[in-house]
N, C-alpha and C positions, 0 to 999 in steps of 0.2 A: 883598276887600284884597289889592293888587298884591304879589306877591314884592319887588318892587324898593323898594316903600315899607317892608319891614323891613330889607331888606341894609343898603341904603345908609347908613341912620341907625346899625345895628350897627356898620359898619365904620369910620364916624365917631367913633362911639363908642370903640372899640378901638385905632383907629390915630392919631387925631387930636386926643387928648386924654388929659392924663397919668394921671387917674383910669380910663381904661379899661382900663389893664394892670393898674393896681392892684386893682381888681374882679376880674379873670380870676384876680390874686396871692390875695387873701382868700377866692374860692372853692376854690382848691386848699389852701389852707391849712386851711380848716374841715375839709376832707375828711381829712386827714392828721392832723389834732386829734381828730376820731369815732375814727380806726382806732387811733390812740393810746390813746386814752381805752379802748375796746372793749378792746385787747390786754391792757391792765394786769391788770383783774379775771378776764379769762377765758384767759389764756394757759396754756397746758399741757390746758388743757379737752378731753376727748372731742371734745364735739359742737364745741367752737370751732376746733380742730386739723382736723376735715374741712372747714369752711367758710371759714376763712381763707385758704386760697390762692386760692379762689375772690373772695374779696372783695380779696385783694392785685392778683389780675390785673384786676379792674374799676377799683381804684384806680389802677394803672400806668397802665392805657388813657387813663383821664380826665387823670391828670398829665400826660399826653405831650401830648393835645391841648392841655391849658392851656400846656405848654410852648413847643409851636411858637405860639400865639397871642402868647406872651409875647416870644418871639426877633422874631417878625416886626413887632408894636409897636415896640419896640426900634430894627431896622434903620429903621424908617419915622423915627421921631425924629431917627436918625443924620443919614439922609439929609437932613431938614429942616431940621438944625441945630438941633433942641431939645436943647441941650445941658444944660439943668437934667432937664427930662424924662427925659433918655437916661440920667443918672447913676441918677436913682431907679430908673428900671427895673433898671438893672444890678444893682444893690443891692439888690433885691427879685428879682431872677434866681439870685443867690447862693443868698439865702436858701431861696428854691424848689429849688434843685439837691441841698441838703442835704436838704430834704425828701424829693424824690425818691428818692434814696441810702437814707433810712429805710426808704421803702416796699418798694425794693427788697430790703433785708437783712429787713425783715419777713417780706416773700414767702418768700425763700430757707430763714429758718429755719423758717416753718411748712411748708415741703414737704420740706425734706432733713432737719432735726433734725441731732445728736441735739438734746432739748431736756431742760430740766427743767419741771415743772408745779408743783414746789413743796408738793406736795399733803400730803406727810408730813411737811416740816420741823417743825412744831410737835407732831405726834404721839406719844405714849408706849403703850408696854403697859402697862395696870393692873396693878399687883399681885396684885390677885384672879384675874386671867385667867392671868397669865405661869406658876402651877404646872403647868396640866393645857393648855397652849397646844398645838397640833400645830405641829411643827416639820416642815417637806419634808423627806423623804428625797434623798438624791443619786441623780439618774434617770439623765434623757436628755441628759445636757450635749454629747455626741459624737455623737448620734444621726445626724447626719449622714454620718459616715465609717465607721459600723459594717461589718463583713463579714459574710458570709453565716452563718458558723459561730456568730454571736451570737442567730440564730433558731432557734427549736425546733416548731413548728408545722407541721403536715401541707403546708398550701399553700406555705409558705417550703420547706422541706425537697425538696418536689416540683418547684416552679418553679426553685430556684437551682441543680438537679441542670443543667439545659442552661448554667448559665456553666462549668463546667468544661471546654468545649472553647473554641477560640478564634472559635469562629462562620465565616461564610463571607459571599458575596456574594447567597445563594439568600434574598428579600424577600417571598418567597409565604407567605399565613397561610390554615390551613386552619382554618375552626368549623365546628364541630356544637354546637349548644346546643336541640338538640331537648327533651331531658330537662329543662330549665330551661323552655323553652316548654309544656311538658305541664302542668307545675305551675303558670305562671303561668295560663293558659286554663283550667285546671280544677280546680287545686285550691288558689286564690289566699290562702285565710284559712290554711290549715296552713303554708303559704309561707311568710308572714309571721310567723307565730308560730314558724317555724324559724329565720328570721334573727334575730328579736329575742332569742330563746334562745340563738343561736350563741354563744360567745364572739369568733369570729372573723370575725364579721361587725358593724358600726357600722350599724344600720336608723335612720335620721334624717331631717329634712327640711335639705335644701339648697337656697338660692334658690329657694325655695315648691315642691320636687319632692322626692318621697318617694324616697330612695337607699338603696341598700346598700352601703357600701365596705367592702373586705377588710383586714383589720387583720391584722398579722405579730406573731406573740409573741415576744419576748424570753426568751431563758435566766434564770430568777427570777423570771419574771412581768414585765406589763408591757406595752403594745401603743403605741410611740411614733408621735408623726407623723399621726396620724388618717388613715392609707391612702398616705400619701405617702413613698416609703422609697428612700432610696439609698444608694450605699456601692461598694464594690469584692468581687469574688467571690475575691479571696486577702488573707491577712495582710499587707497593704500598708497602713500609715497615712501620709497625704501629708504630715505632720509630720517623718515618716522618709523617704523617698523620693518626692517628688512626681511624677518622670516616672513612676516604674514604678507609682504610683497611678491614672495618666490613660492606661496603656496597654491592652489589648485586656481592662480587667478592670471599668471602670466601670461603673455602672448607675445608673438610677433608673425607678421604677415604681410605677403605681396602678392598682386594679383595682376596677370599681363598676359596680353595677347601679341604673339607672332604671326609676320606674314613673309615667310611662312613657317619659319622656323623659331624655337624659343630664344630669346637674345641671352637671357641669363645663364642658359645651358649650352651657351657657345655654339650656335646654329645646332643645336640637338633637334631631332624630329619627335613629334607626338609619340608618347608611348604607349596609350591607350585609343581606343577610337571615340567618336564623337558621343556614343551613346553606349554606355557600359554601366555595369556594378564591379567595382574590383576591390580587393582587399589591398591597403594604402602599405607601401612599403617604408618601413620607420627605420631612422638612425634614432640610436638613444645614446645619452651621456649621463653616467650615474650622477646623482645630485651631492653635494655635501652635506654636511649637519644643519647647515641653516637653509640648504635648498635642495628642493626634490630634483628626480631625474629630468629631463627634458625629453620629449619625444618631437623627432624633426622630420618634415615629408617635402619634397618637391613633386607634385604630380602634373603631369602635361597629357592633356588630350586634344583630337584634330585628326586633322586627314593631312594632304602633302600640302595643302592650299593656308592651312594655319595652325594656330597650336597656343592654346589656353595653358599657362601653367602657372599654378598656386604655389604657393610657398606658406608652410605653417609650422609656426613653432609653440608648444605649449605644455604643460605638466601631466599631460592623460594621453591616454592613446588613441582616442576617439579623436576624430578628424572635424570636428565642430566646424570649425572656419574654412575649410576647403569646400565641406557640403553644401556650407549655407553661400559662401562665393558662386561656387557652380549654378546653385538653386537661383540665385538674383541673377546671373547674367542671361540665364535662359529667358527670365520674366521681363528683363528690360530689353533684348532686342526683340522680344513676341511683342512687346508695346512700340517699339521702337522711335520714341519720343522724346525730343528735346525738353529738358527743365526750363521753366518760364526765366531764370537767369542765364541762360547759353547766348542772350544777345540783349546787350543795353546800348541804349540810345544817350548820345553826349559827348563829352570831349575825351581827349586821350588820359588813362590814368598811369600813373607812375607810382608804386609805392615797395619801396626799399627797405624791408626786415632784416634783423640780426638773425645769423644761424645759428650752429649749436655751439661754435668755437668763433671768436674772434678771425675775420677774412671768409668766414662762410656767412652767403646770403643767401636771403628768397627775394625775389623779384619777380611783382606782380604788375601786369601792364592791361590793358584793355584799349586795342586798336583794330585798324582794319588794314590791311595790306592791296585789298582791291581785286585781288587776284591767285589763284590758289600757288603756294610754294612754301619754302622754309624761313622762319625765322630764327637769328641768332642773335647772340652779342660779339662785342668787341670792345677790349677797355684799354684806355691809353692813362699814363702818367702826365697830369696838364703842364708840367712844368717843363720837361724833357721830350714829350710825346714818345716815349718809351712804351712799346706793346705791352701788353701785362696778360700773363698766362697762356701764350699765344702757342695754338698745337693742343690744348686743354679744354680751351673755352667754348669752343665749338659744340664739342663731343657731348659737353654739359649740359649745355644752352639750348642745342635745336630743338625746334618745337614746329608741329604741321599746325595752324591754328586754323579758324574759319575765316571766311570773308565774305563780301557781299559789292553790288554796285553801289548799295546807298554809304556813301561816306559817315554818314549820321552814327550806323550801324557798328557797335564795338562787339570783340571776340576777346575771350579770356587767353592772354600767354603767361604762365609762372612756371620759374625755373627756381633750383636751387644751385647755385654756382660759387666756385671757390677761386679768389685771390691770390697766388702763390706768393708773389714778390711782397716783401717787408715782413715785419716783423709785430708779435702783439704789444700795443702800448705804444705805436710809431703811428697814427695816423697819418694819413696824404691825402690831396686831391686825385680823383681817377675819373676820368671821362668815360661814361658806360653807354656805349653808342649800339641801338638796337638794328640790326641789320635784315634783308629781306633775299631772298634770291628764288626768282619765278622759277616755275617747271616750264616756262615757254622757252627757257633760254636766254631771254633776254638778260643785261648786265644787272649784277646786283645794286641796290639803293640803299641807303639809310632811312629807316622811317623817323626815327626819333632820337636823344641824345641828351644827359643829364649830367651834371659834374655831381660827384657824391663824396662824400668822406668815409675813408674806406681805412681798413688795415690787412694787412697780408698775414696769411694762415702758415702759423710755424710748424714744422712737422716734430 
């Protein structure tokens, strides 16, 4: 069949008949109706929120094509003085424009929010669980603006000493991770047991890569932000003096070990060897009138078996935090000794704290699974047994923790996680379950659970 035999009839159908443009309009309207009907029952659902923007983009593209054809057909009708057909097409075009704006608004709502999913509108906390329900403690609501005096673990105290000076333009970084390399190559099982037991290390799977992210302990307990820390080195809060906060004191940092890749670099291999002195590769963003420029680096060191990645953002070129972090790691793995609070004896602990926003929580546990494996969370709404944040909660909550054959010994599990179902200001009861997956391949088992009063995070 020749192409012309298809194109010419299609052209005549679209532009030389009054019902050609009507057919295009009906097709576009059907797409809009399908999108609207899908959005009604699924608005705010986690899976729908993740795909709605892509559906919206595809719909907008189809509507744009339909609109171009529609306008062209209307112009042809005007040129050929088919006034009745042109009037019908104009009316339909106005309706089409309304549909196009609806699709655009739907896409914007799905992409940017904030939005309500109305999940908890009709939910109530049953009286039989209200008496013993766990309510989150006030915790890390202002964790983005902490000052260095709020941390008290050895890593924080050692690294943050470098921020007491104003820095300089020397952006050289010296790395010696020979002690860690020796452990990776010769005593890997002992190293993994150490990282799992050490309360300052979060040993977990990220983007399919086993990694250990360094946590900073707050005074009074708790490790907020899962390894990403920011704030300023002096007691200046941005609400009090924004300009002073952004002077030579602001920082952001993260230190992690990937086995064998950097998880935050999406399986990127180490860029520099275990022992080296190298000039930092800096990215610079010019500051505004009230904030100076930020210098950011993300440097990685290691070999084919491991990768240490140090992220640093400060207002000076000198990589103070990067150098201090690498120096601390070399000393830590040379000593290779667990802190005194790595193992505690006594009953299980369960402490739930509020995070940076409603729906974000920090959970601290002390337990002992009795064998090596992965500990992670499941969550259910208690009245309807609806599984909460399925598919996301494991990725965020999985951790390899310490264990022993003595059930009285307890090891730290701590994670920050998000419950997506529900809206701010609408609390409901959720059962937080702690599950364990043994390395032996035996069936998973539940370690403990609590019913907690929570809210959903709102985009």
